[in-house]
Steps between C-alpha positions, in 0.01 A plus 500: 500500500423861587253620759260608225517159331428327832206735557344420161566127541324508837201689358467287187563173681250553780205259503194710581271201548135582559563820694620714208177696474545632853819682403379649171383858482147558381439770240337718766799466732745576221298802382493636853877456538568670166266785586682578824858434389723799426749295298588143407706445816208595725271276295739205526554553872127528568423190292763304694361614835143416397610156377676440832185596691291268282749222565483551875120487489510183291742337745280589798197350324694179427607466862143560615384217269765271645388575857139427409601171340692396813202574728267270305 
């Protein structure tokens, strides 16, 4: 199995659960990225970075919820 095949298997086989909406770009976010991208590579790179930031924020929120649940 090639690296590319493993990549697509990982993407397609991932169970998003209930948190999928937190990693999806909104139309406004996508429009903004397209507007400021010089080419498709810049667009892809920016979308990846923004998704990573959204993921970090989501993770922090989940950990905050866990801490609140433990305190109760």
